[in-house]
N, C-alpha and C positions, 0 to 999 in steps of 0.2 A: 902891485897886487894888494888889494884891500882885504882885510879880514872880515869874514861874514859873521853875523849873529847866528847863534845856534837855536834852531826851532826843534820841537819835540821829535825824537826819533823812535821808530818802532823797533822792537827787539828782534834781531835776527836769530835764527835757530842755531843751536850748537852743532858744530861739524862732527863728523863721525870718526875723527882721527883718534887713534888709541894713545895710551900713555907713552908708548914707545916713541911717538913722534916728538915728544918734548926733548928727548936726548939729543936730537940732531939740530936743535935750534940754539941760537946764541944764549949764553947763560945770563946775559944782562936783562933780557926781557922776552918772555913768551906770552903770546896773546891767546886768550880763550874767551869765547862769548858765553855768558851765563844765561840760560833760558829762564824766563819769568813771565807771569801773566801781567806784570806791571807794564804800562805803556812806555815809560821812559827806559832807554837802553843804556847800558854801560859796557864798554869794551874793557875787560879785565886782563891785566898783565901780571906777571910774576917775576920778582927780582931774583928769586932762587928757584927756578923751574925744576932743577934736578931733584928737589925734595918732593915733587909731586909723585915720585915713584912710591912713596909711602901710602898713597891712596889705594894701592893694591890690597892693603890690609882690609879695606872695607868689604869688597866682595868675598874675600877669603873668610872673614868673620861671619858674614851672612850665610855662606854655604855651610860653615861649621855649625852655626846655630840651628839652621833649618834641618840639617842632617841629624843633629842630636834630638831635635823636636820630633822628627819622624820616628827615630828609634825609640824614644820614650813613649810615643803614642802606640807603637806596635807592642811594646812590652806591657803597657797598661791594659791593652785589649786581651792579651793572653792571661793576665792575672786577675781579670775582672771576676767579681763574685757578687753575691747578694748584698754585701756590705756597701756596694756602690749605690744602692737604692737609698741607704740611710744617710749617706754623706753627699752633699752637693758637689758637683764637679767645679773645679776651678775655672774661672773665665779666662781661657787661654789667650783669647784675642787681645786682652788687655796686657798680658805679659809680653805678647809679641810687639805691641806698640812700645812698651818700655824698652825692650831690647833693641828694636830698630832705632829708636830715638837715641839710645846710647851710642850705637855704632855710627849714626849720622853725626852725632856730636864729635866723635873722633875724626870723621871725615872733614868736618868744618875746621877743627883745630889743625888738621894737616894742611888745609888750604892757607890758614893763617900763618903756619910755619914757613910756607913758601913765599911769604912776604908779598901779598898781592898789592897792586896799585891800579888805579882806574881814574875815571874822569868824574868830577863832581861839579854840580852847578854852583857857581858863585855869582853874586850880584855884580853887574857891570856899571861902572861909574859914568861912562860917556858912550854915546852911540848916536847914529843918525838914521832916522826912519823916513823913507820916501813913501808918501801916499800917492798912488797913481790911480786916479778915479775916472771912470768912463762917464762922459757926458753926452753920449750919442742920443739921438731922439728916442730910442727905445727905452731910455731911462725915465721917460714920461709915463710909462705904463703904471696903472693904478692897482695892479694885483697886490702890491704892498702899499698900504695906506700911509700918508696921503698920496704918495707916488714913490717910485723906486728912488729917484734922485733926492727928494726931500727927506725920506727916511735915511738914506745913505749919508746925507749931510749931517743929520742929527747924531747918528752913531759915530761918524768920523770926528765931530767936535768933541764928543765925550771921550773918544780914544785919545785925542791930542791932550786933553786936560788931565788924563790919567798917567801920561808918561812922566818919568822922573824929571826933576828940574834940570839935571845936567845933560839931558838929551836934546839933540837938534831935531827939528821936523822940517820936511820939505814937501811941497804940494805940486803935483803934476796933474793936469787934466788933459783928456784926449777925446776927440771924436774923429773927424777925418784927418786932423793934424793934432800935434801935441804941444802943450804950452807949459813952461816952467813958471807957475804962478807965484810960488814962494821958494826962493833958494834956501839952502840949509840954514836954519836959524833957531835960536832958543826962545824967540819971541812967540809965545803961544797966541797972543792977541792977533798978531799978523796972520798966523796960520788959520785960526778959526774964522776971522773976518773973510779971508779968501775962500774958505770952504762954503760959507753962507752965501757967497755971491756967484757960485757956479751956475753956468747957463748951458743950455742944450745946443747941439749942433749936429749936422748930418754925418753919416758914415761912422765906421769904427776902425781905428788903427791902434791895436794893442801894442804892436811892435814899436811904433813910434813913441808911445808912452814910456816903454821900458828903456829905449835908447836915450830919451830925454833925461830920465832919471840917472842913467849911467854917466851921461855927459856932465851932469851936475855934481857928481861925486867930487870932482876937482875943486868945487866951491866950498867944501866942508871946512869950516874954520878949525885951525889946529888947536890942540889942547894947550892952554897956556902953561900948565904945569909940566907937560911933557910933549913939546912940539913935534918930536920925531916919532911918536907913537902912531901906529897905523889905526885909522878910525874904523870902528865897527859899523857896518852898513847893513840895513835890511830894506828890501823893497816889497811893498804890499800893493798888489793890483786888485782893484775891485771893478768887475765888469759883468754884463749880463749876456754877452754874445760873442760871436766869432768875428775876427778881423775880415774886412772886405776891401781894405785899401792899405797902402803903406808897406813898409819893410816887414819881413818875416818876424813874427814874435818868437819863433823857435830859435832863429839865428840870434836874436837879442838875448834869449835865455842862455844860449851857449856862450855868448860873450860875457854875460854876467857870471857864469860858472868859471870862466877863465880868470876873472877878476876876484874870484872867491866870494861872490855875493849871491846869496840865495834869494830867489824871487818867490814869494808866497802869493797865492791867488785866492780870491773870494768870488765864487760864482753866485751872483745875486739876482734873485727873482724866482718866479714859478713858471711851470710850462704853460700857464694860462694868461700870460700878459698880452694885452692888446693896446694898440695906440690908434688914434684917429688920423687918417690921411685923406688927401683930396679924392682918393679912389675908394674910400670907405675904411672900415675897421681892418687892421692888419695885425696878425699874430706875431708877437715878439717873445715867445717862450725862451727861457734861459737856456744857453748852450754851455755845457761844461767841458767838452772834449779838449778844446785848445788851451783853456786855462789849466786843466790837469796836466797837459803835456808841458806847459811852461814850467810849472812847479817841479815836475819830475826831472826835466832836463837840467834845471839850474840848481837842484838840490834843496828846493824849498818845500812847502807844504800847501796842499790845495784844500780849500774849505768851500762849503756851500751854505747859503742862508736863504730861506724863503719867507722871512718875516723880519721886522725890526728887532724883535727880541732875540732871534737867532743871530742876527748880525751883531748885536751888542755882545753876545756870548763869544762870537768869533773874535771880535776886537779885544775883549778881555783876555782871551787866551793868547792872542798875539802880543798884547801889552805885557803879559806875564813872562812870556818866553823870550822876547827880545831884550829883556832886562837881565839876562843871565848868559854866561859863557861857560864852556867846559874847561876845567883846569885839571891837570894830572895831579893825583895825590895818593899817598899810601892809604889803603883802606883795610889794613890788618884787623883793626878793632871791630869792624863790622862782622868779620867771620868769627872772631872770638865771642862776640855777642850772640851770634846764632848758636855757637857751640854751647854757651851757658844756658840758653833757653831750652835747647834740646836735652841737655843734661838734667835740668830741673824737671822737665816732663818725664824723663826716665825715672828719676828718683821718686817723684810723686806716684808714678804708676806702681813701682815696686813696693813703696811703703803702704799706700792705701789698699792695695789688693793682696798684699803679702805674696806677691808673685816671686818666684824663684827662678834662677837660671837653670837650664837643664843640665 
């Protein structure tokens, strides 16, 4: 089993389990997914989950506060007089913000008390990236200038040059069949030279391209400092269409999944691509369905690009993400930091507005 490189994950929603569910889970680790608008996701666990019962204080304090606020508001209305015209009303909403921030700070401190741990991105020293590039005749379309293939070559060479020096690169091309043009190597010159010499061929066999990359995993040179370490592997497939020959790409994606290798895909081209054939112009608009399915099945990510600039951006994102792996680490200090920020907001609100607790 090969360890895969971690690509960006979207944040799952928080389950609706109540706090009582924590009591029935092992005390060593309880997992909880924290919702956030941030794209990167972290699965949060707690080393002392039984302490999460203290979070019950948060809704209790909120109920007490708003109950006192309603009672104070009712009492103020009954005692209202003409003096209220002479004295401006306090800006109650600002006091509410201060109080809610203080209670939220308490909640964050409670989470810190439960000793949370999670996964953080750390730079990876070594990895192998397989570039699997479609060279079927449809890549001659000029909807992306000067052509799909030439633009793809330019962006791929830039991608190879941006990889860290400790990374291996491998190149596979496919049309009706697949070829391993460059086995895993740290020689950037060999890889870029092979990319610049790619030539077109008939048909499209995406599955064969993935299988060829999987077969070449055994050729990855061992780490001289740690020969027994499992190599990190990422497969990136660039294509503009669906398979029409060869083995199933979905079966190949399933095999990659079994080997713990994520296959990310790039759908490259526009709906308006055309190539010249003996029968006249032929539309070769990009097809995304199969490529999205490959990424979904294997645990990778699917991208699309309709220009050279967009393809560069995709490769930059891939280059950034394949350089990191997730490692478990205690993150108590993050929740303490959140608590301090919220406490500062509360104090500033109380001080600047002379707000008082009900």
